[in-house]
A tleap script that builds the chain and sets N, CA, C and O, in Angstrom:
source leaprc.protein.ff14SB
mol = sequence {
  NMET ARG TRP ARG LEU GLY GLY LEU VAL PRO
  VAL MET SER ALA ARG SER ALA ASP VAL THR
  ARG SER ALA ALA GLY ARG LEU ALA ALA GLU
  THR MET LEU LEU PRO GLY ALA ALA LEU ASP
  PRO ALA ILE VAL TRP ARG PRO ARG ASP GLU
  HIE ARG ALA THR ALA GLU VAL PRO LEU GLY
  GLY ARG THR HIE PRO VAL ASP VAL GLU ILE
  ASP ASP ASP GLY ALA LEU ARG ARG VAL VAL
  LEU PRO ARG TRP GLY ASN ALA ASP GLY GLY
  GLU TYR ALA GLU HIE VAL PHE THR VAL SER
  PHE ALA GLY GLU VAL ALA VAL ALA THR GLY
  GLY GLY GLY ARG GLN LEU LEU PRO ARG SER
  LEU GLU ALA SER TRP SER ALA GLY PRO GLY
  VAL PHE PHE ARG ALA THR LEU ASP GLY VAL
  ARG TRP CARG
}
set mol.1.N position { 69.018 92.994 174.540 }
set mol.1.CA position { 68.491 93.618 173.352 }
set mol.1.C position { 67.031 93.426 173.607 }
set mol.1.O position { 66.562 92.532 174.312 }
set mol.2.N position { 66.268 94.461 172.888 }
set mol.2.CA position { 64.809 94.677 172.800 }
set mol.2.C position { 64.366 94.773 171.339 }
set mol.2.O position { 64.679 95.761 170.675 }
set mol.3.N position { 63.780 93.961 170.920 }
set mol.3.CA position { 62.766 94.242 169.587 }
set mol.3.C position { 61.495 94.700 169.754 }
set mol.3.O position { 60.751 94.205 170.601 }
set mol.4.N position { 61.130 95.687 168.964 }
set mol.4.CA position { 59.932 96.196 169.082 }
set mol.4.C position { 59.207 96.379 167.563 }
set mol.4.O position { 59.879 96.802 166.622 }
set mol.5.N position { 58.036 96.089 167.431 }
set mol.5.CA position { 57.242 96.011 166.376 }
set mol.5.C position { 56.570 97.529 166.186 }
set mol.5.O position { 55.630 97.806 166.931 }
set mol.6.N position { 56.994 98.467 165.267 }
set mol.6.CA position { 56.669 100.035 165.456 }
set mol.6.C position { 57.066 101.026 166.521 }
set mol.6.O position { 56.601 102.149 166.714 }
set mol.7.N position { 58.194 100.272 167.296 }
set mol.7.CA position { 58.581 100.956 168.461 }
set mol.7.C position { 57.703 100.880 169.547 }
set mol.7.O position { 57.781 101.629 170.521 }
set mol.8.N position { 56.783 99.905 169.394 }
set mol.8.CA position { 55.643 99.958 170.639 }
set mol.8.C position { 55.547 98.368 171.179 }
set mol.8.O position { 55.763 97.997 172.333 }
set mol.9.N position { 55.152 97.503 169.997 }
set mol.9.CA position { 54.965 96.288 170.639 }
set mol.9.C position { 55.950 95.583 170.675 }
set mol.9.O position { 56.602 95.407 169.647 }
set mol.10.N position { 56.359 94.918 172.037 }
set mol.10.CA position { 57.706 94.096 172.456 }
set mol.10.C position { 57.396 92.839 171.664 }
set mol.10.O position { 56.312 92.261 171.745 }
set mol.11.N position { 58.629 92.355 170.723 }
set mol.11.CA position { 58.383 91.267 169.840 }
set mol.11.C position { 59.629 90.214 170.511 }
set mol.11.O position { 59.492 88.996 170.390 }
set mol.12.N position { 60.783 90.769 171.187 }
set mol.12.CA position { 61.808 89.622 171.429 }
set mol.12.C position { 62.597 90.596 172.553 }
set mol.12.O position { 62.765 91.799 172.351 }
set mol.13.N position { 62.935 90.086 173.445 }
set mol.13.CA position { 64.062 90.635 174.530 }
set mol.13.C position { 65.042 89.422 175.066 }
set mol.13.O position { 64.714 88.265 175.329 }
set mol.14.N position { 66.145 89.942 175.135 }
set mol.14.CA position { 67.222 88.806 175.630 }
set mol.14.C position { 68.411 89.729 176.355 }
set mol.14.O position { 68.624 90.916 176.109 }
set mol.15.N position { 68.932 89.124 177.045 }
set mol.15.CA position { 70.112 89.558 177.963 }
set mol.15.C position { 71.068 88.546 178.145 }
set mol.15.O position { 70.698 87.538 178.748 }
set mol.16.N position { 72.244 88.616 177.735 }
set mol.16.CA position { 73.473 87.760 178.243 }
set mol.16.C position { 74.568 87.956 177.464 }
set mol.16.O position { 74.418 88.402 176.326 }
set mol.17.N position { 76.029 87.605 178.044 }
set mol.17.CA position { 76.964 87.809 177.428 }
set mol.17.C position { 77.314 87.382 175.964 }
set mol.17.O position { 78.194 87.870 175.254 }
set mol.18.N position { 76.627 86.583 175.724 }
set mol.18.CA position { 76.556 85.874 174.115 }
set mol.18.C position { 75.962 87.273 173.226 }
set mol.18.O position { 76.600 87.749 172.288 }
set mol.19.N position { 74.507 87.884 173.744 }
set mol.19.CA position { 73.943 88.535 173.228 }
set mol.19.C position { 74.441 89.956 173.006 }
set mol.19.O position { 74.087 90.644 172.048 }
set mol.20.N position { 75.352 90.379 174.031 }
set mol.20.CA position { 76.119 91.596 174.060 }
set mol.20.C position { 77.434 91.450 173.225 }
set mol.20.O position { 77.939 92.397 172.622 }
set mol.21.N position { 77.943 90.183 173.240 }
set mol.21.CA position { 78.935 90.169 172.033 }
set mol.21.C position { 78.717 90.176 170.560 }
set mol.21.O position { 79.489 90.512 169.662 }
set mol.22.N position { 77.428 89.707 170.510 }
set mol.22.CA position { 76.828 89.678 169.224 }
set mol.22.C position { 76.636 90.965 168.816 }
set mol.22.O position { 77.018 91.347 167.709 }
set mol.23.N position { 75.978 91.805 169.749 }
set mol.23.CA position { 75.406 93.233 169.239 }
set mol.23.C position { 76.655 94.101 168.901 }
set mol.23.O position { 76.618 94.996 168.056 }
set mol.24.N position { 77.824 93.753 169.661 }
set mol.24.CA position { 79.035 94.660 169.578 }
set mol.24.C position { 79.534 94.300 167.883 }
set mol.24.O position { 80.019 95.145 167.131 }
set mol.25.N position { 79.299 92.962 167.549 }
set mol.25.CA position { 79.614 92.602 166.137 }
set mol.25.C position { 78.644 93.350 165.229 }
set mol.25.O position { 79.098 93.744 164.154 }
set mol.26.N position { 77.368 93.597 165.522 }
set mol.26.CA position { 76.378 94.247 164.765 }
set mol.26.C position { 76.853 95.642 164.747 }
set mol.26.O position { 76.932 96.241 163.675 }
set mol.27.N position { 77.183 96.212 165.893 }
set mol.27.CA position { 77.503 97.816 165.787 }
set mol.27.C position { 78.811 97.897 165.037 }
set mol.27.O position { 78.963 98.995 164.502 }
set mol.28.N position { 79.771 97.062 164.853 }
set mol.28.CA position { 81.062 97.458 164.331 }
set mol.28.C position { 80.856 97.384 162.786 }
set mol.28.O position { 81.511 98.148 162.077 }
set mol.29.N position { 79.932 96.453 162.203 }
set mol.29.CA position { 79.371 96.415 160.834 }
set mol.29.C position { 78.256 97.750 160.686 }
set mol.29.O position { 78.223 98.297 159.584 }
set mol.30.N position { 77.637 98.107 161.431 }
set mol.30.CA position { 76.967 99.167 161.414 }
set mol.30.C position { 77.657 100.635 161.515 }
set mol.30.O position { 77.105 101.679 161.168 }
set mol.31.N position { 78.852 100.532 162.007 }
set mol.31.CA position { 79.616 101.748 162.021 }
set mol.31.C position { 80.147 102.076 160.659 }
set mol.31.O position { 80.549 103.204 160.375 }
set mol.32.N position { 80.142 101.053 159.809 }
set mol.32.CA position { 80.539 101.286 158.327 }
set mol.32.C position { 79.622 102.220 157.494 }
set mol.32.O position { 79.999 102.739 156.443 }
set mol.33.N position { 78.303 102.411 158.076 }
set mol.33.CA position { 77.185 103.124 157.506 }
set mol.33.C position { 77.491 104.877 157.751 }
set mol.33.O position { 76.893 105.669 157.022 }
set mol.34.N position { 78.199 105.254 158.534 }
set mol.34.CA position { 78.801 106.452 159.163 }
set mol.34.C position { 79.979 106.815 158.841 }
set mol.34.O position { 80.893 106.431 159.571 }
set mol.35.N position { 80.232 107.488 157.894 }
set mol.35.CA position { 81.579 107.762 157.418 }
set mol.35.C position { 82.146 108.643 158.771 }
set mol.35.O position { 83.271 108.224 159.044 }
set mol.36.N position { 81.835 109.438 159.453 }
set mol.36.CA position { 82.648 109.784 160.638 }
set mol.36.C position { 82.959 109.153 161.866 }
set mol.36.O position { 83.893 109.475 162.600 }
set mol.37.N position { 81.943 108.018 162.113 }
set mol.37.CA position { 82.442 107.014 162.736 }
set mol.37.C position { 83.423 105.913 162.267 }
set mol.37.O position { 84.205 105.268 162.965 }
set mol.38.N position { 83.246 105.850 161.144 }
set mol.38.CA position { 84.258 104.425 160.283 }
set mol.38.C position { 85.601 105.399 160.250 }
set mol.38.O position { 86.638 104.765 160.052 }
set mol.39.N position { 85.731 106.572 160.381 }
set mol.39.CA position { 87.091 107.151 160.186 }
set mol.39.C position { 87.594 107.615 161.539 }
set mol.39.O position { 88.430 108.500 161.714 }
set mol.40.N position { 86.919 106.837 162.564 }
set mol.40.CA position { 87.342 107.154 164.024 }
set mol.40.C position { 89.161 106.676 164.130 }
set mol.40.O position { 89.601 105.616 163.686 }
set mol.41.N position { 89.842 107.551 164.694 }
set mol.41.CA position { 91.316 106.981 164.799 }
set mol.41.C position { 91.548 105.815 165.342 }
set mol.41.O position { 92.649 105.291 165.171 }
set mol.42.N position { 90.543 105.177 166.108 }
set mol.42.CA position { 90.690 104.102 166.825 }
set mol.42.C position { 90.498 102.619 166.111 }
set mol.42.O position { 90.824 101.507 166.527 }
set mol.43.N position { 89.796 103.051 164.780 }
set mol.43.CA position { 89.655 101.956 163.756 }
set mol.43.C position { 90.939 102.146 162.692 }
set mol.43.O position { 91.159 103.225 162.143 }
set mol.44.N position { 91.700 101.030 162.493 }
set mol.44.CA position { 92.908 100.495 161.871 }
set mol.44.C position { 92.274 99.878 160.199 }
set mol.44.O position { 91.711 98.797 160.025 }
set mol.45.N position { 92.521 100.741 159.320 }
set mol.45.CA position { 92.192 100.346 158.013 }
set mol.45.C position { 93.025 99.725 157.185 }
set mol.45.O position { 93.862 100.493 156.710 }
set mol.46.N position { 93.132 98.301 156.734 }
set mol.46.CA position { 93.770 97.720 155.832 }
set mol.46.C position { 93.364 97.495 154.515 }
set mol.46.O position { 92.311 96.906 154.268 }
set mol.47.N position { 94.294 98.018 153.443 }
set mol.47.CA position { 93.613 97.834 152.019 }
set mol.47.C position { 93.758 96.566 151.704 }
set mol.47.O position { 94.723 95.923 152.119 }
set mol.48.N position { 92.766 96.011 150.886 }
set mol.48.CA position { 92.908 94.660 150.219 }
set mol.48.C position { 93.116 94.762 148.807 }
set mol.48.O position { 94.048 94.103 148.346 }
set mol.49.N position { 92.378 95.513 147.975 }
set mol.49.CA position { 92.483 95.723 146.411 }
set mol.49.C position { 91.504 96.958 146.295 }
set mol.49.O position { 90.984 97.616 147.196 }
set mol.50.N position { 91.419 97.063 145.116 }
set mol.50.CA position { 90.962 98.551 144.655 }
set mol.50.C position { 89.764 98.674 145.269 }
set mol.50.O position { 89.585 99.838 145.625 }
set mol.51.N position { 88.670 97.789 145.598 }
set mol.51.CA position { 87.303 97.376 146.060 }
set mol.51.C position { 87.334 97.364 147.428 }
set mol.51.O position { 86.450 98.026 147.971 }
set mol.52.N position { 88.146 96.765 148.164 }
set mol.52.CA position { 88.021 96.209 149.279 }
set mol.52.C position { 89.014 96.603 150.238 }
set mol.52.O position { 90.106 97.024 149.854 }
set mol.53.N position { 88.675 96.484 151.662 }
set mol.53.CA position { 89.399 97.106 152.738 }
set mol.53.C position { 88.968 96.485 153.829 }
set mol.53.O position { 87.771 96.198 153.847 }
set mol.54.N position { 89.876 96.092 155.096 }
set mol.54.CA position { 89.357 95.605 156.431 }
set mol.54.C position { 89.562 96.691 157.148 }
set mol.54.O position { 90.596 97.357 157.095 }
set mol.55.N position { 88.332 96.998 158.051 }
set mol.55.CA position { 88.564 97.802 159.022 }
set mol.55.C position { 88.543 97.067 160.406 }
set mol.55.O position { 87.840 96.101 160.702 }
set mol.56.N position { 89.376 97.662 161.123 }
set mol.56.CA position { 89.729 96.601 162.540 }
set mol.56.C position { 88.857 97.699 163.480 }
set mol.56.O position { 89.087 98.904 163.587 }
set mol.57.N position { 87.806 96.930 164.116 }
set mol.57.CA position { 86.933 97.885 164.543 }
set mol.57.C position { 86.745 97.493 166.297 }
set mol.57.O position { 85.955 96.614 166.640 }
set mol.58.N position { 87.451 98.151 167.157 }
set mol.58.CA position { 87.566 97.974 168.611 }
set mol.58.C position { 86.235 98.080 169.363 }
set mol.58.O position { 85.890 99.229 169.638 }
set mol.59.N position { 85.544 97.226 169.689 }
set mol.59.CA position { 84.566 97.458 170.635 }
set mol.59.C position { 84.019 96.162 171.337 }
set mol.59.O position { 83.968 95.051 170.810 }
set mol.60.N position { 83.649 96.459 172.516 }
set mol.60.CA position { 83.570 95.278 173.629 }
set mol.60.C position { 84.602 94.653 173.922 }
set mol.60.O position { 84.407 93.482 174.248 }
set mol.61.N position { 85.832 95.074 173.927 }
set mol.61.CA position { 86.864 94.321 174.541 }
set mol.61.C position { 87.502 93.571 173.418 }
set mol.61.O position { 88.612 93.122 173.704 }
set mol.62.N position { 87.054 93.317 172.166 }
set mol.62.CA position { 87.609 92.811 171.004 }
set mol.62.C position { 87.758 93.632 169.687 }
set mol.62.O position { 87.125 94.670 169.498 }
set mol.63.N position { 88.615 93.114 168.809 }
set mol.63.CA position { 88.784 93.834 167.833 }
set mol.63.C position { 87.758 92.901 166.699 }
set mol.63.O position { 87.779 91.673 166.617 }
set mol.64.N position { 87.038 93.662 166.022 }
set mol.64.CA position { 86.223 93.053 164.987 }
set mol.64.C position { 86.514 93.632 163.640 }
set mol.64.O position { 86.238 94.789 163.321 }
set mol.65.N position { 87.194 92.589 162.736 }
set mol.65.CA position { 87.660 92.622 161.387 }
set mol.65.C position { 86.439 92.518 160.733 }
set mol.65.O position { 85.677 91.556 160.823 }
set mol.66.N position { 86.182 93.985 159.770 }
set mol.66.CA position { 85.154 94.288 159.122 }
set mol.66.C position { 85.532 94.226 157.494 }
set mol.66.O position { 86.134 95.180 157.000 }
set mol.67.N position { 85.213 93.235 156.792 }
set mol.67.CA position { 85.735 93.564 155.331 }
set mol.67.C position { 84.535 94.538 154.768 }
set mol.67.O position { 83.339 94.374 155.006 }
set mol.68.N position { 85.093 95.554 153.997 }
set mol.68.CA position { 84.175 96.406 153.131 }
set mol.68.C position { 84.305 96.449 151.778 }
set mol.68.O position { 85.439 96.658 151.349 }
set mol.69.N position { 83.433 96.304 151.020 }
set mol.69.CA position { 83.575 96.346 149.636 }
set mol.69.C position { 82.768 97.771 149.049 }
set mol.69.O position { 81.715 98.083 149.604 }
set mol.70.N position { 83.151 98.391 148.219 }
set mol.70.CA position { 82.700 99.322 147.478 }
set mol.70.C position { 82.676 98.902 145.733 }
set mol.70.O position { 83.313 97.963 145.257 }
set mol.71.N position { 81.918 99.702 145.066 }
set mol.71.CA position { 81.908 99.735 143.793 }
set mol.71.C position { 82.704 100.619 142.831 }
set mol.71.O position { 83.231 101.633 143.289 }
set mol.72.N position { 82.795 100.407 141.926 }
set mol.72.CA position { 83.604 101.526 141.176 }
set mol.72.C position { 83.203 103.042 141.125 }
set mol.72.O position { 83.874 103.891 140.537 }
set mol.73.N position { 82.137 103.270 141.746 }
set mol.73.CA position { 81.689 104.546 142.107 }
set mol.73.C position { 81.940 105.017 143.483 }
set mol.73.O position { 81.683 106.154 143.877 }
set mol.74.N position { 82.487 104.020 144.226 }
set mol.74.CA position { 82.479 104.345 145.642 }
set mol.74.C position { 81.475 104.163 146.464 }
set mol.74.O position { 81.533 104.527 147.638 }
set mol.75.N position { 80.313 103.508 145.875 }
set mol.75.CA position { 79.253 103.207 146.620 }
set mol.75.C position { 79.370 101.831 147.581 }
set mol.75.O position { 80.029 100.864 147.199 }
set mol.76.N position { 78.730 101.845 148.743 }
set mol.76.CA position { 79.208 100.530 149.761 }
set mol.76.C position { 78.309 99.549 149.177 }
set mol.76.O position { 77.104 99.797 149.135 }
set mol.77.N position { 78.825 98.346 148.676 }
set mol.77.CA position { 78.155 96.997 148.353 }
set mol.77.C position { 77.879 96.101 149.373 }
set mol.77.O position { 76.744 95.643 149.496 }
set mol.78.N position { 78.967 95.735 150.272 }
set mol.78.CA position { 78.932 94.730 151.105 }
set mol.78.C position { 79.811 94.927 152.477 }
set mol.78.O position { 80.855 95.566 152.347 }
set mol.79.N position { 79.506 94.477 153.661 }
set mol.79.CA position { 80.357 94.331 154.456 }
set mol.79.C position { 80.218 92.777 155.060 }
set mol.79.O position { 79.097 92.276 155.140 }
set mol.80.N position { 81.248 92.135 155.424 }
set mol.80.CA position { 81.450 91.049 155.821 }
set mol.80.C position { 82.349 90.621 157.342 }
set mol.80.O position { 83.545 90.896 157.443 }
set mol.81.N position { 81.790 90.116 158.151 }
set mol.81.CA position { 82.738 90.145 159.301 }
set mol.81.C position { 82.277 88.654 160.068 }
set mol.81.O position { 81.182 88.124 159.878 }
set mol.82.N position { 83.165 88.197 160.812 }
set mol.82.CA position { 83.157 87.070 161.615 }
set mol.82.C position { 82.282 87.870 162.802 }
set mol.82.O position { 82.621 88.949 163.286 }
set mol.83.N position { 80.995 87.053 163.192 }
set mol.83.CA position { 80.037 87.597 164.222 }
set mol.83.C position { 79.533 86.557 165.030 }
set mol.83.O position { 78.976 85.546 164.603 }
set mol.84.N position { 79.812 86.922 166.575 }
set mol.84.CA position { 79.136 85.812 167.418 }
set mol.84.C position { 77.699 85.644 167.262 }
set mol.84.O position { 77.097 86.676 166.967 }
set mol.85.N position { 77.020 84.598 167.389 }
set mol.85.CA position { 75.527 84.781 167.428 }
set mol.85.C position { 75.280 82.924 167.355 }
set mol.85.O position { 76.104 82.017 167.236 }
set mol.86.N position { 73.993 82.910 167.469 }
set mol.86.CA position { 73.440 81.508 167.112 }
set mol.86.C position { 72.520 81.550 165.965 }
set mol.86.O position { 71.329 81.254 166.063 }
set mol.87.N position { 73.083 81.916 164.895 }
set mol.87.CA position { 72.445 81.859 163.722 }
set mol.87.C position { 71.670 80.818 163.553 }
set mol.87.O position { 70.511 81.085 163.236 }
set mol.88.N position { 72.041 79.351 163.702 }
set mol.88.CA position { 71.452 78.278 163.313 }
set mol.88.C position { 70.504 77.998 164.437 }
set mol.88.O position { 70.130 76.830 164.548 }
set mol.89.N position { 70.051 78.894 165.299 }
set mol.89.CA position { 69.399 78.459 166.646 }
set mol.89.C position { 70.031 77.395 167.587 }
set mol.89.O position { 69.408 76.891 168.522 }
set mol.90.N position { 71.328 77.092 167.264 }
set mol.90.CA position { 72.117 76.376 167.953 }
set mol.90.C position { 72.935 77.284 169.211 }
set mol.90.O position { 72.530 78.328 169.721 }
set mol.91.N position { 74.040 76.633 169.489 }
set mol.91.CA position { 75.054 77.107 170.336 }
set mol.91.C position { 75.660 78.430 169.963 }
set mol.91.O position { 76.206 78.481 168.861 }
set mol.92.N position { 75.649 79.382 170.626 }
set mol.92.CA position { 76.623 80.591 170.094 }
set mol.92.C position { 77.977 80.179 169.724 }
set mol.92.O position { 78.704 79.440 170.388 }
set mol.93.N position { 78.288 80.812 168.426 }
set mol.93.CA position { 79.607 80.513 168.000 }
set mol.93.C position { 79.812 81.611 166.973 }
set mol.93.O position { 78.845 82.171 166.457 }
set mol.94.N position { 81.105 81.929 166.665 }
set mol.94.CA position { 81.512 82.911 165.401 }
set mol.94.C position { 80.958 82.242 164.075 }
set mol.94.O position { 81.085 81.042 163.834 }
set mol.95.N position { 80.357 83.113 163.278 }
set mol.95.CA position { 79.788 82.836 162.112 }
set mol.95.C position { 80.121 84.058 161.292 }
set mol.95.O position { 80.343 85.167 161.778 }
set mol.96.N position { 80.138 83.703 159.747 }
set mol.96.CA position { 80.243 84.683 158.792 }
set mol.96.C position { 79.088 85.432 158.830 }
set mol.96.O position { 78.031 84.811 158.718 }
set mol.97.N position { 79.044 86.892 158.992 }
set mol.97.CA position { 77.849 87.940 158.754 }
set mol.97.C position { 77.861 88.755 157.612 }
set mol.97.O position { 78.808 89.533 157.495 }
set mol.98.N position { 77.043 88.727 156.797 }
set mol.98.CA position { 77.367 89.521 155.455 }
set mol.98.C position { 75.875 90.502 155.507 }
set mol.98.O position { 74.821 90.144 156.034 }
set mol.99.N position { 76.131 91.810 154.810 }
set mol.99.CA position { 75.308 92.662 154.765 }
set mol.99.C position { 75.442 92.950 153.380 }
set mol.99.O position { 76.624 93.121 153.081 }
set mol.100.N position { 74.574 93.076 152.337 }
set mol.100.CA position { 74.751 93.453 151.001 }
set mol.100.C position { 73.834 94.564 150.671 }
set mol.100.O position { 72.613 94.465 150.793 }
set mol.101.N position { 74.447 95.630 150.248 }
set mol.101.CA position { 73.712 97.018 149.995 }
set mol.101.C position { 73.590 97.242 148.439 }
set mol.101.O position { 74.561 97.094 147.697 }
set mol.102.N position { 72.284 97.624 147.968 }
set mol.102.CA position { 71.791 98.154 146.475 }
set mol.102.C position { 71.659 99.409 146.538 }
set mol.102.O position { 71.443 99.967 147.614 }
set mol.103.N position { 71.760 100.018 145.472 }
set mol.103.CA position { 71.322 101.307 145.102 }
set mol.103.C position { 71.915 102.425 146.250 }
set mol.103.O position { 72.614 102.094 147.208 }
set mol.104.N position { 71.569 103.538 146.006 }
set mol.104.CA position { 71.627 104.732 146.738 }
set mol.104.C position { 70.734 105.731 146.866 }
set mol.104.O position { 69.842 105.704 146.019 }
set mol.105.N position { 70.677 106.816 147.845 }
set mol.105.CA position { 69.635 107.741 148.010 }
set mol.105.C position { 70.216 108.886 148.634 }
set mol.105.O position { 70.546 108.881 149.820 }
set mol.106.N position { 70.346 109.831 147.902 }
set mol.106.CA position { 70.920 111.311 148.651 }
set mol.106.C position { 70.022 111.898 149.748 }
set mol.106.O position { 68.876 112.199 149.413 }
set mol.107.N position { 70.386 112.087 150.957 }
set mol.107.CA position { 69.182 112.652 152.000 }
set mol.107.C position { 69.717 113.581 152.566 }
set mol.107.O position { 70.911 113.472 152.846 }
set mol.108.N position { 69.113 114.584 152.849 }
set mol.108.CA position { 69.344 115.818 153.462 }
set mol.108.C position { 69.799 115.711 154.986 }
set mol.108.O position { 69.078 115.072 155.751 }
set mol.109.N position { 70.676 116.160 155.341 }
set mol.109.CA position { 71.254 116.147 156.686 }
set mol.109.C position { 70.605 117.354 157.581 }
set mol.109.O position { 70.059 118.357 157.122 }
set mol.110.N position { 70.786 117.035 158.945 }
set mol.110.CA position { 70.182 117.978 159.694 }
set mol.110.C position { 70.735 119.467 159.801 }
set mol.110.O position { 70.172 120.453 160.277 }
set mol.111.N position { 72.163 119.339 159.149 }
set mol.111.CA position { 72.914 120.782 159.136 }
set mol.111.C position { 72.759 121.353 157.666 }
set mol.111.O position { 73.552 122.203 157.260 }
set mol.112.N position { 71.842 120.931 156.961 }
set mol.112.CA position { 71.422 121.350 155.650 }
set mol.112.C position { 72.316 120.897 154.459 }
set mol.112.O position { 72.153 121.334 153.320 }
set mol.113.N position { 73.338 119.930 154.824 }
set mol.113.CA position { 74.132 118.913 153.812 }
set mol.113.C position { 73.270 118.084 153.097 }
set mol.113.O position { 72.056 118.223 152.949 }
set mol.114.N position { 74.147 117.033 152.578 }
set mol.114.CA position { 73.562 115.817 151.932 }
set mol.114.C position { 74.510 114.883 152.132 }
set mol.114.O position { 75.721 115.104 152.136 }
set mol.115.N position { 73.817 113.513 152.352 }
set mol.115.CA position { 74.617 112.326 152.678 }
set mol.115.C position { 74.175 111.321 151.638 }
set mol.115.O position { 73.020 111.388 151.215 }
set mol.116.N position { 74.943 110.467 151.228 }
set mol.116.CA position { 74.596 109.291 150.341 }
set mol.116.C position { 74.210 108.130 151.224 }
set mol.116.O position { 75.001 107.951 152.150 }
set mol.117.N position { 73.218 107.321 151.168 }
set mol.117.CA position { 72.970 106.340 151.944 }
set mol.117.C position { 72.572 105.032 150.963 }
set mol.117.O position { 72.058 105.156 149.851 }
set mol.118.N position { 72.864 103.944 151.508 }
set mol.118.CA position { 72.121 102.757 150.715 }
set mol.118.C position { 70.680 102.622 150.606 }
set mol.118.O position { 70.022 102.817 151.628 }
set mol.119.N position { 70.093 102.322 149.535 }
set mol.119.CA position { 68.558 102.342 149.111 }
set mol.119.C position { 68.233 101.119 149.878 }
set mol.119.O position { 67.410 101.215 150.789 }
set mol.120.N position { 68.739 100.073 149.635 }
set mol.120.CA position { 68.567 98.761 150.453 }
set mol.120.C position { 69.301 97.713 151.163 }
set mol.120.O position { 70.516 97.851 151.019 }
set mol.121.N position { 69.011 96.855 151.779 }
set mol.121.CA position { 69.981 96.115 152.346 }
set mol.121.C position { 69.612 94.540 152.494 }
set mol.121.O position { 68.461 94.284 152.142 }
set mol.122.N position { 70.247 93.634 152.872 }
set mol.122.CA position { 70.079 92.103 153.159 }
set mol.122.C position { 70.866 91.921 153.636 }
set mol.122.O position { 71.981 92.118 153.153 }
set mol.123.N position { 70.599 91.311 155.189 }
set mol.123.CA position { 71.499 90.676 156.242 }
set mol.123.C position { 71.464 89.264 156.376 }
set mol.123.O position { 70.398 88.685 156.587 }
set mol.124.N position { 72.462 88.707 156.281 }
set mol.124.CA position { 72.342 87.306 156.388 }
set mol.124.C position { 73.525 86.552 157.227 }
set mol.124.O position { 74.524 87.265 157.319 }
set mol.125.N position { 73.634 85.404 157.796 }
set mol.125.CA position { 74.446 84.674 158.623 }
set mol.125.C position { 75.089 83.296 157.358 }
set mol.125.O position { 74.398 82.871 156.433 }
set mol.126.N position { 76.349 82.890 157.630 }
set mol.126.CA position { 76.537 81.870 156.674 }
set mol.126.C position { 75.900 80.438 157.196 }
set mol.126.O position { 75.514 79.547 156.439 }
set mol.127.N position { 75.870 80.396 158.548 }
set mol.127.CA position { 74.680 79.354 159.073 }
set mol.127.C position { 73.391 79.937 159.209 }
set mol.127.O position { 73.256 81.095 159.602 }
set mol.128.N position { 72.419 79.189 158.902 }
set mol.128.CA position { 71.003 79.167 159.189 }
set mol.128.C position { 70.381 79.294 157.926 }
set mol.128.O position { 70.897 78.809 156.919 }
set mol.129.N position { 69.169 79.991 157.903 }
set mol.129.CA position { 68.407 80.122 156.674 }
set mol.129.C position { 68.612 81.075 155.569 }
set mol.129.O position { 67.859 81.084 154.595 }
set mol.130.N position { 69.463 81.757 155.675 }
set mol.130.CA position { 69.883 82.455 154.564 }
set mol.130.C position { 69.965 84.054 154.991 }
set mol.130.O position { 70.677 84.460 155.910 }
set mol.131.N position { 69.137 84.874 154.188 }
set mol.131.CA position { 68.724 86.170 154.328 }
set mol.131.C position { 67.752 86.117 155.347 }
set mol.131.O position { 66.728 85.448 155.215 }
set mol.132.N position { 68.020 86.817 156.416 }
set mol.132.CA position { 66.813 87.111 157.344 }
set mol.132.C position { 66.266 88.459 157.737 }
set mol.132.O position { 65.306 88.581 158.498 }
set mol.133.N position { 66.972 89.559 157.136 }
set mol.133.CA position { 66.470 90.661 157.248 }
set mol.133.C position { 67.026 91.370 156.039 }
set mol.133.O position { 68.179 91.333 155.608 }
set mol.134.N position { 65.547 92.295 155.386 }
set mol.134.CA position { 65.678 93.111 154.306 }
set mol.134.C position { 64.971 94.376 154.644 }
set mol.134.O position { 63.884 94.434 155.218 }
set mol.135.N position { 65.749 95.475 154.199 }
set mol.135.CA position { 64.955 96.601 154.507 }
set mol.135.C position { 65.385 97.544 153.183 }
set mol.135.O position { 66.349 97.317 152.453 }
set mol.136.N position { 64.484 98.597 153.058 }
set mol.136.CA position { 64.436 99.447 152.079 }
set mol.136.C position { 64.248 100.847 152.593 }
set mol.136.O position { 63.293 101.188 153.290 }
set mol.137.N position { 65.355 101.741 152.149 }
set mol.137.CA position { 65.038 103.075 152.730 }
set mol.137.C position { 64.163 103.944 151.717 }
set mol.137.O position { 64.313 104.149 150.512 }
set mol.138.N position { 63.109 104.422 152.707 }
set mol.138.CA position { 61.873 105.050 151.857 }
set mol.138.C position { 62.296 106.759 152.305 }
set mol.138.O position { 61.987 107.631 151.493 }
set mol.139.N position { 62.827 107.063 153.288 }
set mol.139.CA position { 62.996 108.324 153.778 }
set mol.139.C position { 63.953 108.538 155.044 }
set mol.139.O position { 64.231 107.545 155.716 }
set mol.140.N position { 64.355 109.515 155.321 }
set mol.140.CA position { 65.091 109.654 156.530 }
set mol.140.C position { 64.475 111.101 157.222 }
set mol.140.O position { 64.278 112.095 156.522 }
set mol.141.N position { 64.201 111.076 158.693 }
set mol.141.CA position { 64.119 112.130 159.548 }
set mol.141.C position { 65.206 112.159 160.527 }
set mol.141.O position { 65.494 111.114 161.111 }
set mol.142.N position { 65.954 113.434 160.811 }
set mol.142.CA position { 66.738 113.503 161.424 }
set mol.142.C position { 66.153 113.867 162.877 }
set mol.142.O position { 65.099 114.484 162.721 }
set mol.143.N position { 66.421 113.725 164.030 }
set mol.143.CA position { 65.993 114.000 165.375 }
set mol.143.C position { 67.243 114.977 166.058 }
set mol.143.O position { 67.152 115.373 167.219 }
savepdb mol mol.pdb
quit
């Protein structure tokens, strides 16, 4: 894992089986942002109620159960999953990882269509200091 500020300045670098397992959990959560990926036949969906379902996402030799919540209009509001990490700075273990979304913005896709994306998000671990990452979508550039 490598984090860079502005894509240029190295901030953090780590490599281990724990980091790889944690990254697989993050990817499972991020898959829910891409309808084409979330509808992959390898992902099994289990409905919970009219606003929630669980996606069983196979990644990295494990199945990651990702709870997905939508609002009355079908907008993504939250994903929750047990994710491997050292959220509290201690030993790696499984912790509840939550990403909450607010608002939506329609963006043009590279093929001339439009896609709705969350306007903002907040990510947090059940252990640790709470929200550790916030982002707001200002624009999209397709490559």
